[in-house]
C-alpha positions in Angstrom: -10.9 1.6 28.3 -8.0 -0.9 27.8 -5.0 1.1 27.3 -2.6 -2.2 26.7 -2.5 -4.2 23.6 -0.3 -7.4 23.9 -0.8 -8.4 20.0 1.5 -5.3 19.3 5.1 -5.5 19.6 7.5 -2.9 19.6 9.7 -3.5 16.7 12.3 -4.3 18.6 10.8 -7.3 20.1 9.3 -8.6 17.0 10.8 -12.0 16.0 10.0 -14.7 13.7 9.0 -17.0 16.8 7.0 -14.5 19.0 5.2 -12.8 16.1 4.2 -16.7 14.7 3.1 -17.5 18.7 1.5 -14.3 19.3 -0.4 -13.8 16.0 -1.3 -17.1 15.2 -0.8 -19.6 18.0 1.8 -21.4 16.1 -0.9 -23.1 14.1 0.9 -22.7 10.3 0.2 -26.0 8.7 -1.5 -25.5 5.1 -1.7 -21.9 6.3 -4.8 -22.5 8.7 -4.5 -22.3 12.7 -3.9 -25.4 14.0 -7.1 -25.1 16.6 -9.4 -24.9 13.4 -7.8 -27.2 11.4 -10.0 -30.8 11.4 -13.2 -29.6 13.1 -15.8 -32.0 13.4 -18.8 -30.8 11.3 -21.1 -30.9 14.6 -18.7 -28.2 16.3 -19.5 -26.0 13.6 -19.2 -22.3 14.1 -22.2 -20.5 12.6 -21.7 -17.6 10.8 -24.1 -14.7 9.5 -23.1 -12.3 6.7 -24.3 -8.8 7.0 -24.0 -6.8 3.8 -23.4 -8.5 0.3 -23.1 -5.8 -2.1 -24.0 -5.2 -5.5 -21.5 -7.0 -7.7 -22.1 -4.7 -11.1 -21.9 -1.5 -9.7 -19.6 0.5 -12.1 -16.3 1.3 -10.6 -16.9 -0.8 -7.3 -14.8 -3.9 -6.3 -17.9 -6.5 -6.9 -19.3 -6.7 -3.1 -17.2 -7.3 0.0 -19.5 -9.4 1.6 -20.2 -11.3 -1.6 -16.4 -11.7 -1.4 -16.2 -12.8 1.7 -18.4 -16.0 1.4 -16.3 -18.1 -0.2 -13.5 -17.0 1.8 -15.6 -18.2 4.7 -16.7 -21.4 3.4 -12.9 -22.3 2.8 -12.3 -22.1 6.9 -12.6 -25.1 8.5 -15.4 -25.1 11.4 -17.2 -22.7 9.7 -20.8 -23.1 8.6 -22.5 -19.7 6.7 -26.2 -19.9 7.9 -27.3 -16.4 7.1 -27.3 -13.9 4.9 -28.2 -9.9 5.4 -28.3 -7.2 2.7 -31.0 -4.5 2.8 -31.3 -5.1 -1.2 -33.4 -8.9 -1.5 -31.7 -8.8 -4.9 -28.4 -9.3 -3.6 -29.7 -11.9 -0.9 -31.1 -13.8 -3.5 -28.2 -13.6 -5.5 -26.1 -15.1 -3.0 -28.7 -17.7 -1.8 -29.4 -19.4 -5.4 -25.5 -20.6 -5.1 -26.2 -21.7 -1.7 -29.5 -23.9 -2.9 -27.6 -24.9 -5.7 -24.9 -26.6 -3.0 -28.0 -28.4 -1.4 -27.3 -25.9 1.6 -30.0 -24.3 3.9 -29.5 -20.8 4.7 -31.4 -18.2 6.3 -31.9 -14.8 4.9 -32.8 -11.2 6.7 -33.1 -7.3 5.3 -32.8 -6.2 8.9 -29.6 -7.0 10.8 -31.2 -6.7 13.9 -33.1 -9.6 13.3 -30.0 -11.7 12.5 -28.7 -10.6 15.6 -32.4 -11.7 17.3 -31.4 -15.4 16.5 -29.8 -16.9 19.2 -28.3 -19.9 16.8 -26.2 -17.7 15.5 -22.3 -17.5 16.8 -20.8 -14.6 14.6 -21.4 -12.0 12.2 -19.2 -10.8 9.4 -19.9 -7.0 8.9 -19.1 -5.8 5.4 -22.0 -2.8 5.4 -20.9 0.6 4.5 -18.6 2.5 6.8 -21.3 4.2 8.5 -22.5 1.2 10.1 -19.4 -0.8 10.7 -19.3 0.6 14.3 -23.2 0.3 15.2 -23.8 -2.9 13.8 -20.2 -4.0 16.0 -21.6 -2.9 19.3 -25.5 -4.1 18.6 -23.9 -7.8 18.0 -21.6 -8.0 20.9 -24.7 -6.8 23.0 -26.4 -9.6 21.0 -23.9 -12.0 22.4 -22.2 -13.1 19.0 -18.5 -12.2 17.9 -17.8 -10.2 15.1 -15.6 -9.7 11.9 -15.5 -6.6 11.0 -14.8 -4.9 7.5 -12.1 -2.1 7.9 -12.3 1.0 8.6 -13.5 0.5 12.5 -15.5 3.1 12.9 -16.8 5.8 10.9 -15.5 8.3 13.7 -13.5 8.1 16.4 -15.9 8.5 19.4 -18.3 5.4 18.0 -14.5 3.4 17.7 -14.3 4.0 21.3 -17.6 2.6 21.8 -16.9 -0.5 19.8 -13.7 -1.6 21.8 -15.6 -0.8 24.9 -18.7 -2.9 23.6 -15.8 -5.9 23.0 -14.5 -5.6 26.6 -17.8 -5.1 29.0 -19.5 -8.4 26.8 -16.0 -10.3 26.3 -16.7 -10.8 22.5 -13.9 -11.6 20.3 -14.0 -8.8 17.7 -11.7 -8.8 14.6 -11.1 -5.7 12.0 -10.8 -6.7 8.4 -6.9 -5.8 8.2 -6.2 -8.4 6.6 -2.2 -7.6 6.5 -2.0 -8.2 10.2 -2.3 -12.3 9.0 0.5 -12.4 7.0 3.2 -14.8 7.8 6.1 -12.6 6.6 5.6 -9.7 9.0 8.3 -10.9 11.3 10.7 -11.7 8.3 10.3 -8.0 6.9 10.8 -6.8 10.6 13.8 -8.7 11.4 15.5 -7.1 7.7 14.3 -3.9 8.8 15.6 -4.1 12.0 19.4 -4.9 10.7 18.8 -1.9 8.6 19.2 0.1 11.6 16.9 2.9 13.4 13.8 4.0 11.3 14.5 7.4 9.5 11.1 8.0 7.7 8.0 5.5 6.3 5.9 6.1 3.2 2.1 4.5 2.7 1.6 4.6 -0.8 -2.0 4.2 -2.4 -1.7 5.0 -6.1 -5.0 3.9 -7.7 -6.6 5.0 -10.6 -10.3 6.1 -10.2 -12.8 7.4 -12.5 -15.3 10.5 -11.7 -19.0 9.9 -10.5 -20.4 12.4 -12.4 -22.6 14.9 -11.3 -26.8 14.9 -11.3 -29.0 18.2 -11.3 -31.9 16.0 -9.2 -32.5 13.1 -6.6 -31.8 9.8 -8.3 -34.9 7.5 -7.5 -33.7 5.0 -4.8 -34.7 1.3 -6.0 -38.4 0.5 -4.8 -37.2 -3.0 -3.4 -34.8 -1.2 -0.8 -35.4 0.4 2.5 -33.5 3.1 2.4 -34.1 4.1 5.9 -32.3 1.1 7.0 -29.6 1.4 4.0 -28.7 5.0 5.9 -29.3 4.0 9.4 -27.2 6.3 11.4 -26.7 8.5 8.6 -28.5 11.5 7.6 -30.9 10.5 5.5 -31.3 12.8 2.6 -32.2 12.5 -0.8 -29.8 10.3 -3.1 -27.3 12.8 -4.9 -25.4 10.6 -7.3 -26.0 8.1 -10.2 -25.6 5.0 -7.9 -26.7 4.3 -4.8 -23.8 1.2 -4.0 -19.7 1.7 -3.9 -20.2 5.4 -4.7 -20.8 6.1 -0.6 -17.3 6.1 0.0 -16.8 9.3 -1.6 -19.1 11.2 0.5 -18.6 12.7 4.1 -22.0 11.0 5.5 -21.5 7.8 5.2 -17.8 7.1 4.0 -14.1 8.1 4.8 -12.8 8.7 1.0 -9.8 6.4 -0.1 -8.0 7.1 3.4 -10.1 5.5 5.7 -10.7 2.5 2.5 -7.7 1.7 1.1 -5.0 4.2 3.2 -6.1 2.2 6.7 -4.4 -1.0 5.2 -1.0 0.5 4.7 -1.2 3.2 7.8 -1.6 -0.1 9.6 1.0 -1.8 8.3 3.3 0.7 8.7 2.1 1.5 12.2 2.9 -1.6 13.3 6.2 -2.2 11.7 7.3 1.2 13.4 6.5 -0.3 16.7 3.8 2.6 17.4 1.1 1.2 19.1 -0.3 4.4 19.5 -2.0 7.1 17.0 0.2 9.7 16.2 0.3 12.7 18.7 -0.2 15.1 15.3 -1.1 14.9 11.8 -1.7 17.4 8.9 -3.4 16.7 5.3 -2.6 18.5 2.2 -4.7 17.8 -0.7 -8.2 18.0 -2.4 -10.6 16.5 -5.2 -9.2 17.2 -8.6 -9.6 16.7 -12.3 -13.2 14.5 -12.0 -15.3 17.5 -11.8 -17.9 15.3 -10.5 -20.7 15.4 -7.0 -17.9 13.4 -4.7 -16.6 15.3 -1.7 -13.7 13.2 -0.1 -10.0 14.1 -1.7 -9.1 11.9 -4.6 -5.0 13.3 -4.0 -4.0 13.4 -0.7 -0.8 13.4 1.4 -0.8 13.0 5.4 1.9 13.3 7.4 1.8 11.8 10.8 4.5 13.1 13.2 5.3 10.0 15.0 8.8 10.0 16.8 11.4 9.7 15.8 10.1 8.8 12.3 7.3 10.4 11.1 4.8 8.5 8.5 3.5 10.2 5.5 0.5 8.9 3.3 0.2 9.3 -0.3 -3.0 9.2 -1.7 -3.4 9.1 -5.6 -6.5 8.1 -7.8 -6.5 10.8 -10.8 -4.8 9.4 -14.1 -5.9 11.3 -17.3 -6.5 9.3 -20.5 -3.9 10.9 -22.4 -1.3 9.9 -19.5 -1.4 5.8 -19.1 1.6 6.3 -16.6 0.2 9.5 -15.1 -0.4 7.9 -11.5 3.0 8.0 -10.9 5.4 5.8 -8.8 7.8 6.0 -5.7 10.9 3.6 -5.4 9.0 2.0 -8.4 6.3 0.9 -6.6 2.5 2.2 -6.9 1.1 0.2 -3.5 2.5 -0.5 -0.6 5.2 1.0 2.2 8.7 2.5 1.9 10.5 2.2 5.4 13.7 4.2 5.2 16.7 3.1 7.4 19.7 4.5 8.5 21.3 1.2 6.4 19.0 1.0 3.5 15.1 0.6 2.9 12.4 -1.8 2.4 9.9 -1.6 -0.7 6.7 -4.0 -0.7 4.1 -4.8 1.7 2.6 -7.5 3.4 3.1 -10.7 1.0 6.7 -9.4 0.3 9.4 -6.9 -1.3 12.7 -6.0 -1.6 15.7 -4.8 1.1 18.0 -1.8 -0.4 21.4 -1.0 0.8 22.3 2.9 1.1 23.6 2.8 -2.6 19.9 1.2 -3.6 21.8 -2.3 -4.5 19.1 -5.1 -3.9 20.1 -7.2 -0.5 17.5 -9.7 -0.2 13.8 -10.1 -1.4 11.0 -11.4 0.8 8.6 -13.6 -1.2 5.7 -15.5 0.3 5.3 -19.3 0.6 2.0 -19.6 -0.2 0.1 -17.3 -0.4 0.7 -15.2 -3.7 -1.3 -11.9 -3.1 -3.3 -9.9 -0.4 -6.8 -11.8 -1.1 -5.0 -14.7 -0.5 -4.8 -13.7 3.2 -8.1 -13.3 3.8 -9.0 -17.0 4.8 -5.7 -16.8 6.8 -7.7 -13.7 8.6 -10.4 -15.2 9.0 -9.4 -18.4 10.6 -7.6 -16.6 12.8 -10.8 -15.1 14.0 -12.3 -18.3 14.6 -9.6 -19.9 16.4 -9.5 -16.7 18.7 -13.4 -17.7 19.0 -12.7 -21.2 20.1 -10.2 -20.0 22.5 -11.9 -17.1 23.9 -8.5 -15.3 24.0 -8.9 -11.9 22.5 -4.9 -11.8 22.2 -4.9 -14.5 19.6 -7.2 -12.4 17.2 -4.3 -10.5 14.5 -6.2 -7.3 14.3 -7.9 -7.0 17.6 -10.6 -4.0 17.7 -8.4 -1.9 19.6 -5.6 -2.3 16.7 -8.4 -1.9 14.4 -9.3 1.7 16.6 -5.9 3.0 17.0 -4.9 2.5 13.2 -8.6 4.1 12.2 -7.8 7.4 14.4 -4.7 8.1 12.3 -6.9 8.2 9.4 -9.9 10.3 10.7 -7.1 12.9 11.8 -6.0 13.3 8.0 -9.7 13.6 7.3 -10.4 15.7 10.5 -7.4 18.1 9.0 -8.7 18.4 5.4 -11.7 19.3 6.5 -11.0 22.4 8.9 -8.5 23.5 6.0 -8.3 26.5 3.8 -7.5 26.5 0.0 -4.2 27.7 -0.8 -1.6 28.2 -3.9 0.8 25.5 -4.2 3.5 27.8 -3.8 2.4 28.9 -0.1 1.9 25.6 1.0 5.2 24.5 -0.3 6.6 27.4 1.6 4.6 26.3 4.8 6.2 23.2 5.0 9.7 23.6 3.7 11.1 22.5 7.2 9.8 18.8 6.5 12.2 17.8 3.3 10.1 14.6 3.1 6.8 16.5 3.6 8.1 18.8 1.0 9.5 16.2 -1.5 6.2 14.6 -1.0 4.8 17.8 -2.4 6.7 18.4 -5.5 6.5 14.9 -6.5 2.7 15.1 -5.8 2.6 18.5 -8.0 4.9 16.6 -11.2 1.8 13.7 -10.8 -1.3 16.8 -10.8 0.5 17.9 -13.6 1.0 15.0 -15.7 -2.9 14.7 -15.4 -3.7 18.2 -16.7 -4.1 19.7 -13.2 -2.3 22.9 -12.4 -2.1 23.6 -8.6 -1.6 27.7 -10.1 -5.4 27.5 -11.1 -6.5 24.9 -8.7 -5.8 25.5 -4.9 -5.2 22.9 -2.9 -6.6 22.6 0.8 -3.7 22.6 3.2 -5.4 21.7 7.1 -3.8 22.4 10.5 -1.9 20.4 12.5 -4.3 18.5 14.7 -2.6 17.2 18.2 -4.5 13.5 19.5 -4.0 12.8 22.9 -4.0 8.8 23.1 -4.8 8.9 27.0 -7.9 11.2 26.9 -8.7 10.3 23.4 -9.2 13.3 22.1 -7.9 16.2 20.4 -6.2 19.0 22.5 -4.6 22.2 21.6 -5.0 24.2 18.5 -9.0 23.7 16.3 -9.6 21.1 19.3 -13.1 22.6 19.8 -13.8 21.9 15.9 -11.9 18.5 15.6 -14.0 16.8 18.6 -16.9 18.2 17.3 -16.3 16.3 14.3 -15.2 13.1 15.9 -18.7 12.2 16.9 -21.8 12.3 14.6 -25.7 13.0 15.2 -26.8 9.5 15.1 -30.2 9.1 14.0 -33.5 7.3 15.6 -33.6 4.6 16.4 -29.9 4.1 15.2 -28.2 5.5 17.8 -24.8 4.4 19.0 -24.7 3.1 22.8 -22.6 5.4 24.9 -20.8 2.7 26.4 -17.4 4.7 27.4 
């Protein structure tokens, strides 16, 4: 396993010039890397999209593969030639748009048939989480480059295998953490550096969601879907929720909760700006699933402390907002999403699309606004273009979010979730006492208690799960010290034949 990552810089060495050179190879005109501008149609990169998604599912965001198609088509030099999904109706939906444009596109319901096609240069993996790493490894073995959505892996061990596959088969593997392709990070890093040493960092994901309800009997799986293939490496059991799609995020067999869904985006960005190349040396989780009274398993409220030194990172997840409390999701430093980087001389509040610097008294020093990227979604075509650039150069260091970066960041999310899974229910006052030594964690917990009270959740009557401290050895890539045996057992799933992850590393 490679331990050096030249795409991750110590924050002290992130300058505007070096960032643009290393992350985008200097190709910033019109927001696209120079290497892909003006490519001949005869030199197109042939791409297949794996996992199209349900665009009408309740609570969903419209199907990630469906969303990525127009972004990929917008990248010069890209030709989408194949579509894959276990639901033929999703394929038909997307294929019709290609037909209307007079564009030929192949269709498969089994991703293995995509990988058999020698004319495919690269695949975009937009499946549920439990397929991400296995699809990546199989694609690398088939000689395809890979753009894989976050989180990079369902568990720690398979993430290690996916990085090893990228190295062994010399494939370009880009993880869909689009913040890494922001043009503004160099300016943000410079501003943070000017504020002096970092004291602590907060990653905020305050995103209201609804409960998913309960079922008393298995829900029928649509007849058109190959459910065995949908489950893939995961346990194949009855569908004990109202809908198959999207809600898989909130079940441990297939998803990683909000920590692995949106939390990983902000954790990765914070880790980068902190100059931390490796996963946190230790982490703990406080949280639970409150208010929804549904069949979901993952926390909808979670605080994770990643004990980086000298400055810790705290990730706060909030999904609960009662109808009676329209402002109940709350804010921290006037933010609902993004990061707070608190330094000796002030702080930065914002995200990869911009933000504001404040002095110690809270007075605005400077605002950073994007020149031509207005929101996070606008970063997607830039990130895809960066992937195509690296495919052409065959230099993995040209990738903004190369596999090793995605692996190291996702370990942080897995550490938090593993702490939660190994935790125990505890009364709020006992938790407050146990974390009193950490002023920032104590403050985050007290603010969380207030947010839950505003949403009609009484922690006095509803105990919270307090997870143990888990220590992770980045060199050995495994948990050590207390709870290590149980934590390492959760770091590698049991794979269901024939969907078995090859052991490469």
